[in-house]
C-alpha positions in Angstrom: -94.1 -121.2 41.5 -95.4 -124.7 42.2 -95.9 -125.8 45.8 -93.9 -128.9 46.8 -95.7 -131.9 47.9 -94.0 -131.8 51.3 -95.2 -128.3 51.8 -98.7 -129.3 50.9 -98.6 -132.0 53.7 -97.2 -129.5 56.1 -99.8 -126.9 55.3 -102.6 -129.4 55.6 -101.4 -130.6 59.0 -101.0 -127.1 60.3 -104.5 -126.2 59.1 -105.9 -129.2 60.9 -104.1 -128.2 64.1 -105.4 -124.6 63.8 -108.9 -125.8 63.0 -108.9 -128.2 66.0 -107.6 -125.4 68.3 -110.3 -123.0 66.9 -113.1 -125.7 67.4 -112.1 -126.1 71.0 -112.3 -122.3 71.7 -115.5 -121.9 69.6 -117.3 -124.6 71.5 -116.1 -123.4 74.9 -114.2 -126.7 75.3 -117.6 -128.6 75.5 -116.4 -132.2 75.1 -119.6 -133.3 73.3 -119.2 -130.7 70.5 -115.5 -131.0 70.4 -115.7 -134.8 69.8 -118.3 -134.4 67.1 -116.3 -131.8 65.3 -113.1 -133.7 65.7 -114.7 -136.8 64.2 -115.5 -135.0 61.0 -112.2 -133.0 61.0 -110.0 -136.1 61.5 -111.8 -138.4 59.1 -111.7 -135.7 56.5 -108.1 -135.1 57.1 -107.4 -138.8 56.7 -109.1 -138.8 53.3 -107.2 -135.7 52.2 -103.9 -137.2 53.3 -104.6 -140.5 51.6 -105.6 -138.6 48.5 -102.3 -136.7 48.5 -100.5 -139.9 49.1 -102.2 -141.8 46.2 -101.9 -138.8 43.9 -98.1 -138.6 44.2 -96.4 -141.1 46.5 -92.8 -140.1 47.4 -89.8 -141.8 46.0 -88.1 -142.1 49.4 -89.1 -145.3 51.2 -89.3 -143.8 54.7 -91.5 -140.9 53.5 -93.9 -143.5 51.8 -94.4 -145.3 55.1 -94.7 -142.0 57.1 -97.4 -140.8 54.8 -99.4 -144.0 55.2 -98.9 -143.9 59.0 -100.2 -140.3 59.2 -103.2 -141.0 57.1 -104.0 -144.1 59.2 -103.5 -142.2 62.5 -105.9 -139.6 61.5 -108.4 -142.2 60.4 -108.1 -144.0 63.7 -108.5 -140.7 65.6 -111.6 -139.9 63.6 -113.0 -143.3 64.2 -112.4 -143.0 68.0 -114.0 -139.6 68.0 -117.0 -140.8 66.0 -117.5 -143.8 68.3 -117.4 -141.5 71.4 -119.8 -139.0 69.7 -122.1 -142.0 68.9 -122.3 -142.8 72.6 -119.9 -145.7 72.9 -118.1 -145.6 76.3 -114.5 -144.3 76.1 -112.9 -147.6 77.1 -114.9 -149.6 74.5 -114.1 -147.0 71.8 -110.4 -147.2 72.6 -110.5 -151.0 72.5 -112.2 -150.9 69.0 -109.5 -148.4 67.8 -106.8 -150.6 69.3 -108.1 -153.7 67.5 -108.4 -151.9 64.2 -104.9 -150.4 64.6 -103.4 -153.8 65.3 -105.2 -155.3 62.3 -103.9 -152.4 60.1 -100.3 -153.0 61.3 -100.7 -156.8 60.7 -102.0 -156.1 57.2 -99.0 -153.8 56.5 -96.5 -156.5 57.7 -98.2 -159.2 55.5 -98.2 -156.9 52.5 -94.6 -155.9 53.1 -93.5 -159.6 53.3 -95.4 -160.5 50.2 -93.6 -157.7 48.3 -90.2 -158.9 49.5 -91.0 -162.5 48.6 -92.1 -161.5 45.1 -88.8 -159.8 44.4 
């Protein structure tokens, strides 16, 4: 019996949540190790989600956008964790992630308007 694509997304997100929970307990909630592990976990999850999205995008428009938002959110969370783990102060890392997030939203709006104009 084949596994539906929605179930694959759900399983992946639950696995990430469980892994993050496990990492926190395994490291004794040591922020340095948690942030390092989360950087790898979240960036890997973003790649996996984007791979699932590219492999078979949904036919429903709202699901298409939701998948892109989830992948981007994990990429931004991974970027922030990587910046923190690299020694950048929290406020500066958050500012970098904010700027990148705003640029991604702006890019999405421009691409959406170009698609509508082409139709």
